[in-house]
N, C-alpha and C positions, 0 to 999 in steps of 0.2 A: 504494500500500500504506500502511495506517495506521501511525502511529509506535508503536514498542514501547520499553520502558524496560529497559535492561540495568543491573541493580543489582550493584555490585561493591564490594570491600573497598578503600577508599582508602588504607589503611595498609600495603598489600601491594604492594611494587614489582613483583613478578612478575605480580600480578593486573592492575595498571595497564598493564604492558607488553603483556599479552595483550589487554586491552581496546583499547589503541591499535592493535594489529594488526587487530582486528575492525572498529574504526571506519574504518580505512584501506580495508578490503575493502567496507564499506558505502557504496558510491559514490552510492546513491540517498538516503542520509541518512535512513533509516527508523528508526535506533536512536538513543536518547538515553541518555547515561550518567547514572546516579544513584548517588550515594555511599551505601553501606550505613550505616545508623545515623542518617542525616539525616531531617528531617521528611517529605520527599517519599517516601523509601524506606519510612518508617513507614506513610504513607498507602497506598502501593501494596501493602504486605504486611500490611495490617490483618487481624487475626485469626490470623495465623501466629504460633505460639509463638516466643518470643525465641530459644531455643536453635536451633530450625530456621532461623530468619531469619539467624542469624549463622553457620550451618554451611556455607553455600555461596553461590554467585552465583545470581541469579534473572533470569528474563526475564518481564516483565509486559506484557500488551497493554492497550489502552485500555478494554477492557470487563471487566476484572477477572480474566482468566485468567492464572495464574502457573505457570511451570514452573521447577524448580530442579535444580541439580547436573546429572547426565548427561541427565536428561529434558528439559533446556532446549536441548540441541544440535539435535534435529530442527527445532523451530520457528525457532531462530536461523539455522541453516544454510540453511533454506528461504527466508529473507528476503534472503540475500546473493546477489549476482550470480554465477551459475554454481554455487551451492551446493546445488542440488536433488539431484544424485546423492549427495552426502555426507549430506544430510538423510535421504534414503531409506535409506542404509546405516545411519545412526545409529538410525533408527526400527526397522529390522529386527533390530538387535542391542542392545536397550536395556540389558540387564544388563551386558554387557562394557563398553559406553560409560560407564555409571555407575561401574563398578569402576575404570576407567582415570581418570575424572574424580576420583574420591575419592582414588586413589593419588597423582595429581599434586597435588591440593589438600593432602593430608597432608604432602607433601614440598616445598611451594612455597618454603620458605626455602632449601632446597638448590638448587632450580631457579633461584631468584632470584639466586644467586651468579654465574650465567652471563649475566645481563642487566647490561649496562654502565650506569653512571650517565647517560651520554649517551642511551642508548636509553630509559631511564626518563624523562628530561627531555623527549624528543621525544614520548613517549606522553602525558605530563602536558599538554603543549601541545595535542596533538590532542584530548584529553578536555576541556580547558578551552575550546578553540575550539568544539567541538560543543555543550557545555553553554551557552556564551554565545549561540551562534546559535539554540539552542532557546528560550532565555529571550527573546531579541529577537523571534523569530518568534511566541512566545506573546503578548507585549505587543502586537505588530502585529495579531495575530488578534483580541485582545480589543478593540482600538481599532476594527477593522473591524466586528465583530459587536456592539459595545456591551457586551461582557462576557458575552454569552450563550454 
């Protein structure tokens, strides 16, 4: 399966904790974390209005398809081992999934109080490790292909 980019808010402890859980579930390592607001996120979300860009998380594939907020759950869950049934359920009920996502996102500072500093640190390590591995893999791929 091709790599996808999970674009997240690096300033939100709850968001980082959630991303850490998703990356742990992603045993096939098909997801690459990308910090919202950085140059890579800007490239992946090119053409998306700034307000929309900053209003949620995004899942981008390698060919320019981007899903955001609740709409990103079916393709995300479909990539994860054993996630197909959840992806199917999320696809069948897109409006409720989006409403729940938006409610959680609107209250993320409240949810973040339940995430310990240790849990955030573990998530940060997992995110950093995955980002470093992706960068190393990209450099290796460029060396093998001559940058093509």
